[in-house]
C-alpha positions in Angstrom: 51.4 -66.2 -37.5 48.7 -64.4 -35.6 45.3 -63.4 -36.7 44.7 -59.7 -37.1 40.9 -59.0 -37.5 41.7 -55.5 -38.8 44.0 -56.7 -41.6 42.5 -56.7 -45.1 41.8 -60.1 -46.5 42.3 -61.1 -50.2 38.5 -60.5 -50.6 38.5 -57.1 -48.9 38.2 -55.8 -45.4 37.2 -58.2 -42.7 33.5 -58.5 -41.8 32.6 -56.1 -44.6 30.6 -56.8 -47.7 30.0 -54.7 -50.7 27.1 -56.9 -51.7 23.6 -55.6 -50.7 22.2 -57.4 -47.7 19.9 -60.2 -48.8 16.3 -60.2 -47.6 15.9 -62.8 -45.0 13.4 -65.5 -45.8 10.5 -66.0 -43.5 10.9 -68.7 -40.9 9.2 -71.9 -42.0 6.1 -72.6 -40.0 6.1 -75.2 -37.3 5.2 -78.6 -38.9 2.0 -78.8 -37.0 0.9 -75.4 -38.2 2.1 -76.2 -41.8 -0.2 -79.2 -41.8 -3.2 -76.9 -41.9 -2.2 -76.3 -45.5 -0.4 -79.5 -46.5 -2.7 -82.1 -44.8 -6.0 -80.3 -44.2 -6.1 -78.2 -47.4 -6.3 -74.7 -45.9 -5.3 -71.9 -48.2 -2.2 -70.1 -47.1 -2.5 -66.5 -48.5 0.2 -63.9 -47.9 -0.6 -60.4 -46.9 -0.6 -59.5 -50.6 -2.9 -62.3 -51.7 -5.4 -62.3 -48.8 -7.9 -60.1 -50.5 -8.1 -62.4 -53.5 -8.9 -65.3 -51.0 -11.5 -63.1 -49.3 -13.2 -62.1 -52.5 -14.9 -65.5 -52.9 -18.5 -65.7 -51.8 -19.5 -67.4 -48.6 -18.0 -67.7 -45.1 -14.3 -67.8 -44.6 -12.4 -68.8 -41.5 -8.9 -67.2 -41.1 -6.5 -68.8 -38.7 -4.0 -66.3 -37.4 -0.9 -68.1 -36.2 2.2 -66.8 -34.4 5.5 -68.1 -33.3 4.6 -71.2 -31.2 7.6 -70.6 -29.0 6.2 -67.2 -27.9 2.5 -68.2 -28.2 2.2 -71.9 -27.4 -1.5 -71.8 -28.0 -0.8 -71.6 -31.7 -0.1 -75.3 -31.8 -3.4 -76.0 -30.0 -5.3 -73.9 -32.5 -3.6 -75.8 -35.4 -5.3 -78.9 -34.0 -8.6 -77.3 -33.3 -9.1 -75.4 -36.6 -9.6 -78.6 -38.7 -12.1 -79.9 -36.1 -14.1 -76.7 -36.4 -14.4 -77.3 -40.2 -15.5 -80.9 -39.5 -18.1 -79.6 -37.1 -19.6 -77.3 -39.7 -19.2 -79.3 -42.9 -19.3 -77.3 -46.2 -20.1 -74.1 -44.4 -16.6 -72.6 -44.2 -13.6 -72.3 -46.4 -10.4 -71.8 -44.5 -7.1 -70.2 -44.7 -4.1 -70.2 -42.4 -2.1 -67.0 -42.1 1.5 -68.0 -41.2 3.2 -65.6 -38.8 4.6 -63.1 -41.3 1.3 -62.6 -43.1 -0.7 -62.7 -39.8 1.5 -59.9 -38.3 1.1 -57.8 -41.5 -2.7 -57.9 -41.5 -3.8 -58.4 -37.9 -4.6 -54.8 -37.1 -7.1 -54.8 -40.0 -9.2 -57.2 -37.9 -8.7 -55.7 -34.5 -8.2 -58.8 -32.4 -6.2 -58.5 -29.2 -4.8 -62.0 -28.4 -2.9 -64.5 -30.4 -3.7 -66.9 -31.9 -7.0 -66.0 -33.3 -9.8 -67.1 -35.6 -11.5 -64.5 -37.8 -14.8 -65.2 -39.6 -15.9 -63.3 -42.7 -18.9 -63.4 -44.9 -18.6 -62.5 -48.5 -15.3 -60.8 -47.7 -16.7 -58.8 -44.8 -15.8 -59.0 -41.2 -18.2 -60.9 -38.9 -16.2 -61.6 -35.8 -13.2 -63.0 -34.0 -12.5 -65.7 -31.5 -9.1 -64.8 -30.0 -7.1 -66.9 -27.6 -8.2 -70.4 -26.7 -11.6 -71.6 -25.7 -13.2 -74.8 -24.5 -14.6 -77.0 -27.4 -18.2 -76.3 -26.6 -17.5 -72.5 -26.6 -15.9 -72.8 -30.1 -19.1 -74.6 -31.3 -21.4 -72.0 -29.8 -19.3 -69.0 -31.0 -18.7 -70.3 -34.6 -22.4 -71.1 -34.9 -23.3 -67.6 -33.7 -20.8 -66.0 -36.1 -22.2 -68.1 -39.0 -25.7 -66.7 -38.2 -24.5 -63.1 -37.8 -24.3 -60.4 -40.4 -21.0 -58.5 -41.1 -20.0 -55.6 -38.9 -17.2 -53.1 -38.9 -14.1 -54.7 -37.5 -12.9 -53.3 -34.2 -9.9 -51.1 -34.3 -6.7 -51.5 -32.3 -7.9 -48.9 -29.8 -6.0 -45.7 -30.7 -7.3 -42.8 -28.8 -8.8 -40.0 -30.9 -8.9 -36.3 -29.9 -9.8 -33.2 -31.8 -6.8 -31.2 -33.2 -5.6 -28.8 -30.5 -7.7 -30.4 -27.8 -6.1 -31.8 -24.7 -6.7 -35.5 -24.2 -9.0 -36.4 -21.4 -10.1 -39.5 -19.5 -13.3 -39.4 -21.5 -11.7 -39.3 -24.9 -13.3 -41.7 -27.4 -11.3 -44.4 -28.9 -11.9 -45.9 -32.4 -13.4 -49.3 -31.9 -15.5 -51.4 -29.8 
């Protein structure tokens, strides 16, 4: 008896399914990244629940993570973020955005490199530290952001031109 992949099977045609495709579950975060929530107590909002986290008063530190296979620095930031909280005791509440949530909301905060830290005050954008830094730079930049007032987040840099106008080299872009 030979196998015929085109022959119908008792359950129907081969490789076909009448059931709707199931939504794929998000990849579980790398264990080191997951420890931000499980060991260090960071909140882990989704894209849908992020605003509820941000609505609380005070300073919030968002840790934007990505797939550590593509962005190896994600694992470094997973170690650095709890140390930042220890360096500024009681001044920050923190959340980790696992890759699916981070991808869904990153354009809202305008950072250009992964992984990133975003600092907010009373739910309003203050600034970003994207990519990795030396420890002393983290201390300086976080201290400066804690002292700063909220600003408009940078955009992702989409060029803007007037309707019907030809784009030029001097066209303004939205953002810093």
